[in-house]
C-alpha positions as CSV (number, residue, x, y, z in Angstrom):
1,M,-64.5,21.3,-24.6
2,R,-64.0,17.5,-24.8
3,I,-64.2,16.0,-21.4
4,C,-63.0,12.5,-20.4
5,L,-64.5,10.9,-17.3
6,V,-62.5,8.2,-15.6
7,S,-64.3,6.1,-13.0
8,E,-64.2,2.6,-11.5
9,T,-68.0,2.7,-11.2
10,W,-70.8,3.7,-13.5
11,T,-74.6,3.4,-13.7
12,P,-76.5,1.1,-13.1
13,D,-74.1,0.6,-10.1
14,I,-75.9,1.8,-6.9
15,N,-73.6,4.2,-5.1
16,G,-73.0,7.9,-4.7
17,V,-70.1,8.1,-7.3
18,A,-72.2,6.5,-10.0
19,H,-75.2,8.6,-9.2
20,T,-73.2,11.8,-9.2
21,L,-71.5,11.0,-12.5
22,A,-74.8,10.1,-14.1
23,Q,-76.3,13.4,-13.2
24,L,-73.2,15.4,-14.3
25,S,-72.9,13.6,-17.6
26,G,-76.6,14.1,-18.3
27,Q,-76.3,17.8,-17.7
28,L,-73.1,18.0,-19.8
29,R,-74.7,16.2,-22.8
30,E,-77.7,18.6,-22.6
31,R,-75.2,21.5,-23.0
32,G,-73.6,19.9,-26.0
33,F,-70.2,18.9,-24.5
34,S,-68.3,16.0,-26.1
35,L,-67.9,13.2,-23.5
36,Q,-65.5,10.3,-23.3
37,L,-65.5,7.5,-20.7
38,V,-62.8,5.2,-19.3
39,R,-64.0,2.5,-16.9
40,P,-63.7,-1.2,-16.0
41,R,-65.6,-3.6,-18.2
42,P,-69.0,-4.3,-16.4
43,A,-69.2,-7.6,-14.5
44,N,-72.5,-8.6,-16.2
45,G,-71.1,-8.3,-19.7
46,E,-69.9,-5.5,-22.0
47,H,-72.5,-2.7,-22.6
48,R,-71.9,0.8,-23.6
49,A,-72.7,3.8,-21.5
50,E,-75.4,6.1,-22.8
51,G,-74.5,9.3,-24.5
52,M,-70.7,8.9,-24.7
53,D,-68.9,9.9,-27.9
54,S,-66.3,7.3,-27.2
55,E,-65.7,4.7,-24.4
56,L,-62.7,2.6,-23.3
57,Q,-63.5,-0.4,-21.2
58,V,-60.5,-2.0,-19.5
59,R,-60.1,-5.3,-17.6
60,G,-61.1,-5.3,-13.9
61,A,-61.9,-7.4,-10.9
62,S,-64.5,-7.3,-8.2
63,V,-63.5,-6.1,-4.7
64,P,-63.6,-9.1,-2.2
65,G,-66.8,-8.9,-0.2
66,Y,-68.2,-6.3,-2.6
67,R,-69.0,-8.2,-5.7
68,E,-70.7,-5.3,-7.4
69,V,-67.7,-2.9,-6.8
70,R,-65.0,-3.4,-9.5
71,L,-61.5,-2.0,-9.7
72,G,-60.0,-1.4,-13.1
73,F,-56.5,-2.9,-13.8
74,P,-53.6,-0.6,-14.6
75,S,-54.1,0.4,-18.2
76,G,-51.8,3.3,-19.0
77,G,-50.8,2.0,-22.5
78,R,-54.4,1.7,-23.7
79,I,-55.4,5.0,-22.2
80,R,-52.5,6.8,-23.9
81,R,-53.3,5.3,-27.2
82,L,-56.9,6.4,-26.9
83,W,-55.9,10.0,-26.0
84,Q,-53.4,10.2,-28.8
85,A,-56.2,9.3,-31.2
86,E,-59.0,11.2,-29.5
87,R,-57.3,13.8,-27.2
88,P,-59.6,15.3,-24.5
89,D,-59.1,18.9,-23.4
90,V,-59.4,17.9,-19.7
91,V,-59.8,14.7,-17.7
92,Y,-61.9,14.2,-14.6
93,V,-60.8,11.2,-12.5
94,A,-63.5,10.2,-10.0
95,T,-61.8,7.3,-8.3
96,E,-58.3,6.8,-6.9
97,G,-58.0,3.1,-7.8
98,P,-55.4,1.5,-10.1
99,L,-57.3,2.8,-13.2
100,G,-57.4,6.3,-11.8
101,W,-53.6,6.2,-11.2
102,S,-53.0,5.0,-14.7
103,A,-55.1,7.8,-16.2
104,L,-53.4,10.4,-14.1
105,T,-49.9,9.2,-15.2
106,A,-51.0,9.0,-18.9
107,A,-52.5,12.5,-18.8
108,E,-49.3,13.9,-17.3
109,K,-47.2,12.3,-20.1
110,L,-49.5,13.8,-22.7
111,G,-49.8,17.2,-21.0
112,I,-53.6,16.9,-20.5
113,P,-54.9,18.7,-17.3
114,V,-56.6,16.6,-14.7
115,V,-59.2,17.4,-12.1
116,S,-60.0,14.7,-9.4
117,G,-63.0,14.0,-7.2
118,W,-63.0,13.1,-3.5
119,H,-66.1,10.9,-3.5
120,T,-65.1,8.3,-0.8
121,N,-63.4,8.6,2.6
122,F,-61.1,5.6,2.1
123,D,-59.0,6.6,5.1
124,H,-62.2,6.4,7.3
125,Y,-62.9,2.9,6.0
126,C,-59.6,1.7,7.5
127,R,-61.1,2.1,11.0
128,D,-64.5,0.6,10.0
129,Y,-62.8,-2.5,8.7
130,G,-60.3,-3.1,11.5
131,V,-57.1,-1.9,9.8
132,D,-56.8,1.6,11.4
133,W,-53.0,1.2,11.4
134,L,-53.2,1.7,7.6
135,R,-54.8,5.1,7.8
136,P,-51.5,7.2,7.7
137,L,-50.3,5.2,4.7
138,V,-53.7,5.5,2.9
139,T,-53.8,9.3,3.6
140,Q,-50.3,9.7,2.3
141,R,-51.0,7.9,-0.9
142,L,-54.3,9.8,-1.5
143,R,-52.5,13.1,-0.9
144,R,-49.8,12.2,-3.5
145,F,-52.6,11.4,-6.0
146,H,-54.7,14.5,-5.5
147,N,-51.8,16.9,-5.3
148,R,-50.7,15.9,-8.8
149,C,-54.1,17.1,-10.1
150,G,-55.0,20.7,-11.1
151,A,-57.9,20.6,-8.5
152,T,-59.7,18.2,-6.2
153,L,-63.4,18.6,-5.9
154,V,-65.0,17.8,-2.5
155,P,-68.7,18.1,-1.6
156,T,-68.6,20.2,1.6
157,H,-66.7,23.2,3.0
158,A,-65.8,21.2,6.1
159,Q,-64.2,18.5,4.0
160,A,-62.2,21.2,2.1
161,R,-60.9,22.7,5.4
162,D,-60.0,19.3,6.7
163,L,-58.1,18.2,3.6
164,G,-56.3,21.6,3.5
165,Q,-55.1,21.1,7.0
166,R,-53.8,17.7,6.0
167,G,-51.7,19.0,3.2
168,F,-54.0,18.6,0.2
169,E,-53.7,21.4,-2.3
170,R,-56.1,23.2,-4.7
171,V,-59.2,21.8,-3.0
172,K,-62.5,23.2,-4.3
173,V,-66.1,22.6,-3.3
174,M,-68.7,21.1,-5.6
175,A,-71.8,20.0,-3.7
176,R,-74.4,17.5,-4.9
177,G,-77.8,18.2,-6.4
178,I,-81.3,16.9,-6.4
179,D,-84.2,16.5,-8.8
180,G,-87.0,18.1,-6.8
181,E,-89.7,16.8,-9.1
182,R,-88.6,13.1,-8.7
183,F,-87.9,13.3,-5.0
184,S,-91.1,14.9,-3.8
185,P,-93.9,14.4,-1.2
186,A,-96.2,14.2,-4.2
187,H,-95.2,10.6,-4.6
188,R,-96.6,9.5,-1.3
189,D,-98.3,6.1,-1.8
190,P,-101.1,5.1,0.7
191,A,-101.1,1.6,-0.8
192,L,-97.4,1.2,-0.1
193,R,-97.9,2.3,3.5
194,E,-100.7,-0.2,3.8
195,Q,-98.3,-2.9,2.7
196,W,-96.1,-1.9,5.6
197,G,-99.0,-2.0,8.0
198,A,-99.0,1.7,8.5
199,D,-101.8,4.2,8.2
200,E,-101.7,8.0,8.4
201,H,-101.7,7.8,12.2
202,R,-98.7,5.4,12.4
203,P,-95.4,7.0,11.6
204,V,-92.9,5.3,9.3
205,A,-89.1,5.6,10.0
206,L,-86.9,4.9,7.0
207,Y,-83.2,4.1,6.4
208,V,-81.7,4.0,2.9
209,G,-78.1,2.9,2.3
210,R,-75.6,0.2,2.0
211,L,-75.8,-2.3,4.9
212,A,-72.1,-2.5,5.7
213,P,-69.8,-1.7,8.7
214,E,-68.9,1.8,7.5
215,K,-72.6,2.9,7.8
216,N,-72.7,2.7,11.6
217,L,-75.3,-0.1,11.7
218,D,-74.9,-0.8,15.4
219,L,-76.3,2.6,16.1
220,L,-79.0,2.2,13.5
221,R,-80.1,-1.1,15.2
222,D,-80.1,0.4,18.7
223,T,-81.9,3.6,17.6
224,F,-84.6,1.7,15.7
225,A,-85.1,-0.6,18.7
226,A,-85.4,2.3,21.1
227,M,-87.9,4.1,18.8
228,L,-90.0,0.9,18.7
229,D,-90.0,0.5,22.4
230,A,-91.2,4.1,22.9
231,H,-93.7,3.9,20.1
232,P,-94.9,0.3,19.5
233,G,-97.1,1.5,16.6
234,L,-94.0,2.7,14.6
235,T,-93.2,1.1,11.3
236,L,-89.5,0.5,10.4
237,V,-88.4,0.3,6.8
238,V,-84.8,-0.5,5.6
239,V,-83.9,0.0,1.9
240,G,-80.5,-1.4,0.9
241,D,-78.4,-4.5,1.0
242,G,-74.9,-5.6,2.0
243,P,-72.9,-7.8,4.4
244,G,-74.6,-6.4,7.5
245,R,-78.2,-7.2,6.4
246,A,-78.5,-10.6,8.1
247,N,-77.5,-9.4,11.5
248,L,-79.8,-6.4,11.2
249,E,-82.7,-8.6,10.2
250,R,-82.1,-10.8,13.3
251,A,-82.0,-7.8,15.6
252,L,-85.0,-6.1,14.1
253,P,-87.5,-8.8,13.1
254,Q,-90.4,-6.2,13.0
255,A,-88.7,-4.1,10.3
256,H,-89.5,-4.3,6.6
257,F,-86.3,-5.1,4.6
258,A,-86.7,-4.2,1.0
259,G,-83.2,-4.8,-0.3
260,F,-82.2,-2.6,-3.3
261,V,-85.3,-1.2,-5.0
262,S,-85.7,0.4,-8.5
263,P,-85.2,4.1,-8.9
264,D,-89.0,4.6,-9.4
265,D,-89.8,2.6,-6.3
266,L,-87.2,4.5,-4.3
267,I,-89.0,7.8,-4.7
268,R,-92.2,6.2,-3.5
269,Y,-90.4,4.7,-0.4
270,Y,-89.0,8.1,0.5
271,A,-92.3,10.0,0.0
272,S,-94.3,7.4,1.9
273,A,-92.2,7.6,5.1
274,D,-92.3,10.3,7.8
275,L,-88.8,10.2,9.4
276,F,-85.3,9.4,8.0
277,V,-82.7,8.0,10.4
278,F,-79.1,8.3,9.1
279,P,-76.3,7.4,11.6
280,S,-73.4,7.1,9.2
281,I,-70.3,9.2,9.6
282,S,-68.3,7.7,6.7
283,E,-69.9,9.7,3.8
284,T,-68.2,12.5,1.9
285,W,-71.7,13.9,1.2
286,G,-74.6,11.5,1.6
287,N,-77.0,11.7,-1.4
288,V,-79.7,9.8,0.5
289,L,-79.9,12.6,3.1
290,L,-80.6,15.2,0.4
291,E,-83.1,12.8,-1.3
292,A,-85.0,12.3,2.0
293,M,-85.1,16.0,2.7
294,A,-86.4,16.7,-0.8
295,S,-89.1,14.1,-0.2
296,G,-90.3,16.0,2.8
297,L,-88.9,13.8,5.6
298,A,-87.8,14.9,9.0
299,T,-84.2,13.7,9.3
300,V,-82.0,12.7,12.2
301,A,-78.2,12.8,11.4
302,F,-74.9,13.7,12.7
303,R,-73.2,17.1,12.0
304,H,-71.1,15.5,9.3
305,A,-70.9,15.9,5.5
306,A,-74.4,16.8,4.2
307,G,-75.8,16.7,7.7
308,A,-73.6,19.6,8.7
309,E,-74.1,21.4,5.4
310,L,-77.8,21.1,5.1
311,I,-79.5,20.7,8.5
312,E,-80.2,23.5,10.8
313,D,-81.1,21.9,14.1
314,D,-84.8,21.9,14.9
315,V,-85.5,24.1,11.9
316,N,-85.3,21.6,9.0
317,G,-84.1,18.5,10.8
318,V,-82.2,17.3,13.8
319,H,-78.5,16.9,14.0
320,L,-76.1,15.8,16.7
321,A,-72.4,16.1,17.4
322,V,-70.4,13.3,15.9
323,G,-69.9,10.7,18.6
324,D,-73.0,11.6,20.6
325,E,-74.7,8.2,20.0
326,A,-76.9,8.5,23.1
327,G,-78.1,11.9,22.0
328,F,-78.7,10.5,18.5
329,R,-80.9,7.7,19.9
330,D,-82.8,10.1,22.3
331,A,-83.4,12.6,19.5
332,A,-84.9,9.9,17.2
333,V,-87.0,8.5,20.0
334,A,-88.4,11.9,20.9
335,L,-89.1,12.9,17.3
336,C,-91.1,9.8,16.4
337,Q,-93.6,10.7,19.2
338,Q,-94.1,14.3,17.9
339,P,-96.1,14.2,14.7
340,A,-96.6,18.0,14.5
341,R,-92.9,18.5,14.9
342,Y,-91.7,16.0,12.4
343,G,-94.3,17.3,9.9
344,R,-92.9,20.9,10.4
345,L,-89.3,19.7,10.0
346,G,-90.1,17.7,6.9
347,R,-91.7,20.7,5.1
348,A,-88.8,22.9,5.9
349,A,-86.4,20.2,4.9
350,R,-87.8,20.1,1.4
351,Q,-87.4,23.8,1.0
352,R,-83.8,23.6,2.0
353,A,-83.1,20.7,-0.4
354,L,-84.6,22.5,-3.4
355,G,-81.7,25.0,-3.2
356,Y,-79.4,22.2,-4.5
357,R,-80.1,21.8,-8.2
358,W,-78.0,19.8,-10.6
359,P,-77.7,22.6,-13.2
360,A,-76.0,24.9,-10.6
361,I,-73.7,22.0,-9.4
362,T,-72.7,21.4,-13.1
363,D,-71.8,25.1,-13.4
364,D,-69.3,24.6,-10.5
365,F,-68.0,21.4,-12.1
366,L,-67.4,23.2,-15.4
367,A,-65.8,26.1,-13.7
368,A,-63.2,23.8,-12.1
369,L,-62.5,22.0,-15.3
370,T,-62.1,25.3,-17.3
371,H,-59.8,26.8,-14.7
372,A,-57.6,23.6,-14.7
373,R,-57.4,23.8,-18.5
374,E,-56.5,27.5,-18.5
375,M,-53.8,27.0,-15.9
376,S,-52.4,24.1,-17.9
377,D,-52.3,26.3,-21.0
378,E,-50.5,29.0,-19.0
379,T,-47.8,26.7,-17.8
380,S,-47.3,25.1,-21.2
381,R,-47.1,28.4,-23.1
382,P,-43.5,29.2,-24.2
383,C,-41.8,32.1,-22.5
384,R,-41.1,35.2,-24.7
385,V,-37.8,37.0,-24.2
């Protein structure tokens, strides 16, 4: 089966979509599948993606305020010519930008089945960026896009139920996976903790993620400040960057702000912390939560996305009802003062995370693509009288 992946983002971009596609494409190459890629031309110059049998790069532009995020321009003609010369058996469209719409239309004209991914809650972002009045229009447009596809893959059962209630059709669940050898407590680094001013008796609370409005940074700020008031010996570490970083640095001068770090450094940061605080409710999944759990960290999160799917309260982490910000703060404050408890939760968290392996996730991905292809073959088969 020849698979074409269409995405506005690709590694080395740092986001959940690029990470998921990198893992899936790696698994598919290991299994001998032929892969094709359509994406915007990278901002830092043209370079080819690793392991693709063919690749089409189209013109694109950076999103205002998000220089590293690019949208591909409509490119239906170029995509059709590529697929007429090198026809894929099935197309996976990961993003619903102009490039994704072009690819969907081109595939329909050529009779190629399409599966789409729901990687980003764009309708949720309307509220975070002060344009909540746009949400009904955004939801309507997303529903039109996804209902033209053979299936839409979402990461959680709760998301599947929610979209189904809002009129989205053929929604299937494909979770996200983890490499339990890379993300592991075995990478704990005493020298790194010493750089942070922490020893084995001083806990480290960690946040990893983009520093932007949709990540609920006000609650992160208030929670970290409350934890520090209750436990002055606590060390705070923030990994990530974005438009909210400057305000957060002013509010938390005691915290260590690392910015974006390399993949190898990231596994050391996770393993060298003790608690993971994750207040975001904009994720469709939240790869960082699974990474933290696999690294043996006790996590505090809302019952949302991966937090609802993975965390059993006070068994392998702590989760709160969405909107209970006071409860979230209080739970994090209590946990940072209970070393035996956060150690127990962290050990259980790793065992839970190890149940999510990329080979099994790839099996689900392939099952959805195969089903879409078979259904397309059925509908295109001529009737016999």
